N, C-alpha and C positions, 0 to 999 in steps of 0.2 A: 621737585624732590620730596612733596609732603607725602607721598605713598611710603618713603622709607621710614616714618615715624609710625604706621597704622599697622597694627597686627592684624592680620588677614588669614584664615583658615577658611579652605574649602571643604565641603561634604558631598560625598557621591549622593546623587538623588536614587533614592529607590524606585526602580521602575515598576509599575503594575503589571501583573500578568495580562496580555491581551487575550480576550476571549476568541478561541478558534472554532470554527462552526464545523463540524465533523459528521459525517454518514453513521445514523443511530442503526442501532439494531433491526428499528421497525423499519428502516428507510432503505435497508441493503437490498434485499431480494429486488424492489421495486425500481431503484437506482439503477443496479444490473440490467434489467430487463428493459429500459428504456435506453440504455448506450445498446443492447444488443440491437433493438430497434432500429438506430441507424445503418444497419447493414454494410458495417465495416469490420470483419470478422478479426482483422491483425488489431486494430483497436480494442476490440471487446476483450480480446484475449489477453493483453498487455495490461488492459486496465485491471480485469480480476485476480492477474498475477499482483498488481499494484496494490489492490483491497485485500488480498487475500494472504499476502507473505510480506506487507509493509515496505515492498520495494519502492526506492525512488525511480522516479522515471525512467530515468539513464539507465538504471541496472534493469528494467524490464525492457527497454528498445534494445539494448545490447544483449539480450538473453540469448544463450547458446545452448543447443540441443544437449552438446556434451555437458553442460551443467548439471543434466539429472539423473538419478541414480537412485538404486534402492538400499534400504539398511538392512540389517540383520534382521528385522522386524519384518522385511518384505514391505515396507513403505517407501513411498515417494519423499526424496529428499531434491534440495535444489541449491547449490554454490554459488555463490556470485560475490563478486571483488567490491568493497566500499570504495569510497573516495579516500579511504585512508590508505588503501593498497592493501587490505588484510581480507581475507577470503572468510567467508562465514556460511555455514551451512543451515538452511532452513527447512522446516517440516512442510511439506505440503499437503495441505487438507485435501478430503477425499474428493469434495465437491471440486476443488480445482484440477485435482487429479484427472477427473473425468472429462473436463473442459479442453485441459490441454492434449489429451488422447485422442479427442474428437476432432481437435483442432489439426493433428498430425495427418489423422486418416485422410482428413480434406485436403490438406495440400499436397498429401501424396497421390491423390486420385487424379487421373488423366484428365477430367473435365476441370481441374483447378488451372487457372492460367499459371502457363510456365514460368514467366516473369516472375511470379511470386514465389516460386520454389527454388530459388536461387539462393536461398539460403542454407539449403541443405548440400551437404558436402560435394555430391555427386555433381550438383549442377555449379559450383563453384570454381573451376578450373581455371576460369579466366578471370576470376575476380579474386582469388587466393591471396595475389600481393597487393592488390589496393586496399588503402588504410580506410578505416571507418573515418565518417564525417565527425564523429561525437569527441572524439581524441581522447577517450577513455582508454586504460588498459584491458578492461573486459568488453571493449570494442573492436580490439585486434582480433579476436577470436574469429575461427569458422563455424560453419554451420550454425549461422545464425536464425533466432526465431521468425524474425519480423524484418523484412528486408523492402527496400523500393524496386523499381524496375530494373535499377541499375547494379543489384544485387550487395549493396548496403545498407546497413541499418537505416532507419529513420531518425530525423534529428529531433533534438528536445523541443516539446511542445507539440508534438505529433497528436497525442490524447487529448489536448485542452480543450478541443471545438468539441468533442464527443461528451466531455465531461462536462463543460457550461451547459451544452444543449439539455442534458439530460437533468441536471440541476435546476435549469429553469423551467423546465417543463414541472418540477417539485415543487418550485418557488422556495427554492434554497439559495441566500446568498453567499459568495464566499469560498466556494468547492473550487480549489485547483488540484492539478497533480498531485500535487506533495501533500494536502491535505487527505487524502486517500492514505497515505503513509500515517498521518496521525489519526484518520479513522480508525484503521485496522488496530494500532497499539490500543485504541480506547476500546475497542471492543474486545478484544483478547482480554485487557485487565478488568473488563466486568464480568468476563466469563471465570474469573478467579487465577489467571495467572499471574506470578508475583511479578514485582517491579525489578527485579534483577532479571528475571528469563525475558520479560519485555526488552530492557537495556540489552540484553545478550539478540534477541531478532533484529532490533534495528541495527544494531552493529556501533553501539555508542561508547565510547571509552569512559565518560562520566554519567553518575546517574542524576546529576542535576539538570542534564540535558534531555534526559529521558523523561523527567518529571515535567519539564515544559510542555510535553507531547501529550499530556493526559489532563482530560478535562475533570472538574468537578461538579457531579450532577447530582442534584438532590433529590430526584427520583430513584437514584439506584441506593443510596443512603436510606430513603424511605423503606424500599423494599427489605433490606435486610434488617432497619426497626420492626417493621410487621411481621417477619419471621419469628424474631425473638419476643416479640408481644403474642406471638399466638402461643407459645409454650407458656408465658406468663398469666395472659387472659384469654385460653381459647372461645373462640367466636368472637373475638373484639372486632374483626373486619366487617363482619354481618351487623354487629351491633353500632359501629360508627356510620354505617351505611344507613340504617333505621333513622339514625339520629339527623341525619344530614335531610333524608326525605322528609 
């Protein structure tokens, strides 16, 4: 009964942000090439969509051709349904549009395996009423982009082996399918996208969640500092280089 006579106060422990390893601007092109070299076109295109549009793996694997359209500026967009059940429309960058168009041409060619074409509407008559294995709302759509031989989308984790193998060759640790979402957010933030725009791209309801996706990179801060420095002291970069030598 002694505990009844002691004043006890509990404090919430402040957690330190974990350092997330992401794909940098310099590593992105090499990473995509190493993924493509593994000769699985479905995994390659899905990973490109994850890295280029900040999609979750499940959103990419359950992507439907019906999700693509062109806006009033004649630019490609993609509409996906997030895990909160809300649709969001994402701009498709030009390089990714080329990848998607080439993939579409490939799977429609007679040389491509028929079992892989079952994602298209005309190939889905016998599979139209069969639910997706992933159990998401977006997975119930027809006209899927990426399918198993049975005509259904791939399950979660399909891209993991290809991502891990590429990361291993680059000697990068900790890259997972979800880290590609982090990577896209960071790359776009470095290119000047505002926090609110990044939040909308990721489909977050709270800006605090978005902040957890972003890394603080000292090299980026230094680059902006040097831009200002060139205005104050023109030639400072060359002067600093000479001093180091």
